[in-house]
N, C-alpha and C positions, 0 to 999 in steps of 0.2 A: 103384845097382847093379842089373843086370839079373839076375832069378831064374834058376836053372838050370833048363833044361827038357829034355825027352827030343826024339829025332826026330821023333816024331809032334805034338809041340807047337810046332814052330818056325813054324807058320804065324802071321805078324803080324796082329793085329786092327786094321781100318782105323780111322783116327782119326776121331773125330766132327769136323765143322766148327765145332761149339760148344764143343769142349773148350778149357777155359781153361788157359794155362800156370800152373803153381803160383805164379809170382811175381807174378801178376794177381788170385789168387783173393781175393776181399772187396774188391777196389778198383775204382775207377772212372775212366775217362779224362776229363781236362778238356782242351779244346781252344779255339783261337783262330785267327782269320785275320789274318796279319801279311805284310808285303811279303817276297818271296822272299830278299832280302838280310839279313832277320832270321834266316831259318832258316840261310842259309849262315854267318852270323857265329857263330850258337849251335854249329853243328856244329864250326867251327874252334875256338872257345874249349874246347869238350869234348876236342878232340885236343891242344890247347896245355896243358890242365891234367890230361891223361891221366885224364879223367873220361868221364861219358856226359851226353848231353843229359838223361835223366832225373834224374841226380844234380844237375845244374845248375839245373833247373826247381824240384827240392825245395828248394834252396838259396835260390833267388829266392822261392818261395812262403814259407818260414819267415821270411826277411828282411821280406817285406810283412807277414806276420802279427804279427811283433814290432813293426813301425812302427805298426801300427794297435791295438797292445795286447793282441793275441790270443796264444794259446800256439802255438809253432812245431811243428805236428802233421804237417807234410807229410814 
């Protein structure tokens, strides 16, 4: 919720280019290079499952961790 401001306070502060969205605080990106068809299929699956690529990758990583006897922490 945006805090109530007076007319003199309505000037928006510029956002820092290094500002991290709250959903990414304390997290790290993991990446890999794949054929473009992999990206397309992943996005299509996310749409079909009414999910997101992020959620599907979490599921896949947790399945991989479980397969190798590691706790599902993704």
